[in-house]
Each structure stands twice: as structure tokens, then as C-alpha cells.
N, C-alpha and C positions, 0 to 999 in steps of 0.2 A: 513437588508432585513427580511421580514416576511417569515414564512414557505411556504406560497403559492408562493411568489416571488422566493424563492430558487428552488422549484420544477419546476416552469415554465422556469426559466433561464437554469436549467440543461437540461430540455427537448428540449429547443431551440438550445443551444450551445453544449451540450454534456459534459459540465463541469460547475462547479460553485465553487467559493472561499468563505469560511466562516472563518473569523478571530476569534481569542480568544476563542477557544473551550476548551482547557485544560489549567490549571494554570501553573504559572512559576515554582513552585516546581516540578511538574510532568515533565515539559520540562527539568529541570536540571537532573532529574533521567533518562530520555531518553538519554541525552548526556552522563551521566555516564555509562549507560548500553552499549552504543556503544563502549566507551573506554574500558570497561571491556571485551567486546567481542573481541576487537582488541588484548588485552593481552592474552586472552584465546585461540584465533585462529590465531596465527601469520602467518599461512600458507595461510589464505584466504585474498583476497582483501576486503577492507571495503565496497565496493559496492556489495558484494556477501554474505551477511549474510541472508541466505535463510530460508524458512519455516521449513526445517528439524531441525533447531536449536531450534524451540519453543516447540518441543515435551516434553522436560524436562526443561523448563525455566519459572518459576513462574512469573517473572516480565513481560515477554513478554505477557503472558496470561492475567495478571492483566491489562496491558495497552490496549490490544486489546478488552477487555470486559468492559472497562471503560463506565459507563452509559452515559456520555456526548457524546461519539462517537456513541453509539448505538441509542441515541436520534436523532442524525443527520440522521442516516440510516433508522429508522423506518418509516418515511413518504413515503419512496420509496419501501420498502420491506415488510412492515407489521410487526406485533408484534412478529413473530417467526423468529429469526435471528441467523445465525451461521457464524463463521469465517471459510472461506475456505482456505485462504492462507495469508501469510505475508512475507515481504521482506524489510530489511533495504538496502537502497542505500546511503551509506555515502561517499561523494566525498571529498577526502582530498585536502588541498590547493595545487594549481599548477599542480597536477597530477590526479585529479579526472576524471574518464572516462565518455565519452558520452554514451547516449542511442539512438540507431538508430530509425528512424521512424517505428512505428509498431502499431498493434492493440492488446490489451491484450487478447481478446477472441480467438485469433489464438493459444494460448498456453494452453488453459484450457479445461480439460475433464469434462464439465458440460452439463447437460441436464435437462431443457432447459437452454439457455445462459442468465439466469436471475441473475445478479450479479452487484454489484457496488463497485468501489474502493474508499476508503478514502486514500488520500495522506496527511500524517501528517508531518508537518514541525518541526523537532527537532532543526534546526537553521533557521534564516531568509533565505529564498530561493529567490534569485534575478537573473537577467540575468548575472551578473558578476560571480557568483559562480555556474552557470549551472542549473538554475531552469527548470522545465518542460515547454515544448512548445507544443501547441496543434493547430490543424486545426479545428476551430469552425465549427460545423454543419456537420462534416465528418461522424458522427454516424447515420445520419437520415435514410439512406437506409437499415440499419441493415444487412449489407453485410460484410463478412470477405473476404479480399483480400488475394491472395496467397503471402506467404513470402518466401524469399530465403536467403541463406547464402551470406554474403557480404565480400568483400576484406578487409573491415574495422573491421571485427568482432573481431580480436585478440586485438584490442585496444578499444573495447566497452563493455558495460555491457551485452548486449544480443548477441546471436549467429546468429541472422538473422534480416532482415529488410523487410518492405513491398515491394513487387515486382511491383512497379508502380512509376511513377513520382509524387513527392509531390510538390505542389506549395508553396514553403517556404515563398513567399511574403504574403501569407494568414496566416502565423503562428502568434500566440499570446503568449507572455511570461506569464506564470502563477506565479505571485509573491505572495508568502505566508509568512506571518510573523511567527516566532517561536511560537508554540502553536496553530496556525491556521491550517485549512485543506482545501484541494480542493477535490471535488468529480468528478469522470469521468466515462463515459460509456464504456463498453467493446468493442464497435465498433469504438470509437473515435481514430483517427490517432494522435499520439503524440510521443514525444521523448525529448531529452535534449542535450545541448552542454557539452563539457568538462569543468571542473572547472580550470580555469587558474588564478584565483584570489588568494589572500593571506588568504581567509576565507574558512573554511570547510563548507560543505552543507550536513546536515543529513536529509534524507527523509525516511519515513516508509510507504510502501504501505500495506493497509489492505483490503482484498477482502472478502466482505460479501455477503451471499446468503440467500434467504428465505429457511426454512427447507424443502420446497417442491422441491427444486432443487437437483438433484442427482449428486453426484461426481462419475465419471466413472473410478475410480482408487482405488484399494483396499489398497494400501500402502500410502495413503494420509490422515493423520489424520485431522479432523476438530473439531471445538469446539462450543458447544451450548452457545450462548451469552445472549439470552433473549427468553422467551416464551417456546414453546413446540416443541419437535421433532415429525416428522411424521414417523409412523411405517414403517419399511422395505425400507426406502429411504436412510438414512445414519446412521452410528453409531458414537457416540461421546465418546471419552475416558474421564475418570475422570481428573480433573485438577491436575497438579503436585503439590506436597507439597514442601515447601521451606526447603532446607537442608543447614545449615551454612557450608561455605567452598566450597560447590559445586555450589551455586547459587549467583547471584547478589543480595545484600541486598537492600531492599526498604521499604518505609513506609508501615507498616501493613503487612509485609511479614510473620509474625507469626500468622496472623488472617485470614486464608482463610475461605470461598471462597471470591474472590475479586470482584465478580459481585454484 
């Protein structure tokens, strides 16, 4: 697809898939990073490697600021781009948890709600291992529905789900090969099934904003990925430096910045 086709499909459906964005070597590093996090945080489910872990993780910052990912985002957000949040959802074989139907914008303290998610596949993401499912076009009214806690919450990644009936017959599986990405709108209704297969499913959600969007939470660090910050809107901490023994080693870890 051309750049114009990608944008028009995203605007029409609320999501779009772009294969082969990062190379196989970086995919292997993503897989190794998740396995390193699992060893380092045995108390956490692998679906719950949240944004707070990236504050002092050079590889995660290197990955989120990869120019190939920012190139995907720039046609939508413009030349001044920041990373607002990131979250690995790694579903282990046979026991990976589902994600209930929801809209991302329901959870985010942003003003205005100008944000796009890149969903980066660290493994092939298929219906069998719990790929994302979406309701195409559900973003068009730009309306956030009320969410409620669900009886299924203890067995799911999120603590709530959208408080309305979702026509699952309209759902589409978002199949993404390892190294590819999907983009989706903050108003799009989406979720995923549990992983009951014999294959792991690593996905990394990357939430990007233009630097004109304000984060309404003081304790939520963001990172400038490209271009310029806008004065008095957000503050961006310096990138963490690699420390052997404390951080996951990766190509170029001794040569920051990685942007």
C-alpha cells in the first residue's frame, strides 16, 4: 500500500496493518527482551509489562524511537512526535489471557485525544494465539462509551470492558506477522481472545502523540521521539544510559542516543 492508501484505510476502518516494518534482528531482540523481563520480574504476568518499566530501560526506548516506527506515525501526527505510553502484552502458550472489548481512549489522560497506537508484533499474531480483534468503523463517531468492571476481569489483561453490547459477528481478526505493525484509533472498539495454542504471542503497544497534546498526569513520563517539544505542554526526561548488568544488552547499546 502507498502512504495515501494507508491513511485512507485507517480513516475508514479505524485500523490498518503494515507488514515488515522492523528487521528480523530487531524482532529477535524484542523476543529476548521479553524473556529478560520475565526473568527480572517473575512476580508479573507477561501480559503486564507496563509503561513504568521503560523509565530506566534503554532497549525499550531504543525500540520505541526506531525511525522506521516514527516514519509510520508521522503522516498522521506530523513531524513533532512523542511516545506517551508503551505496554508489552506477551501471551504465553495455553495460558495467555484475553483482553476484553474496550476503547483505549477511555484510559488515557490526554487533551486533546490526539493519539495513535502502533501494535508491534514480536511473534506472528494469529487467531490461534490470541491476535487483536476489532470492530471496523466503530471509531467514526469519536465517542467514548462508558466502561465497567467485569466479572471476567480477574482472568483478563484489563480491569474493565465497554458497557454496551458488542456485535461480535462484525469483528475482524488483525493478523500481523512478526516485525509488522497494526495502527489503531483511540475510539476503535477492540479486544482479543485468550491464547490456547502452543505458540507464544508477543505484542507491544506504542502510544504516540503530537507534542501539542497535553498529558494530564504529572507522574507519567513521556519521551520525545522526533522533532521539537512545545513549550509548557509536556516535559521529556533524558534518555536512560545503558548500564551493564542492570539493562538488557542490545546492538548499539553503548552508542546512545538511539534515535
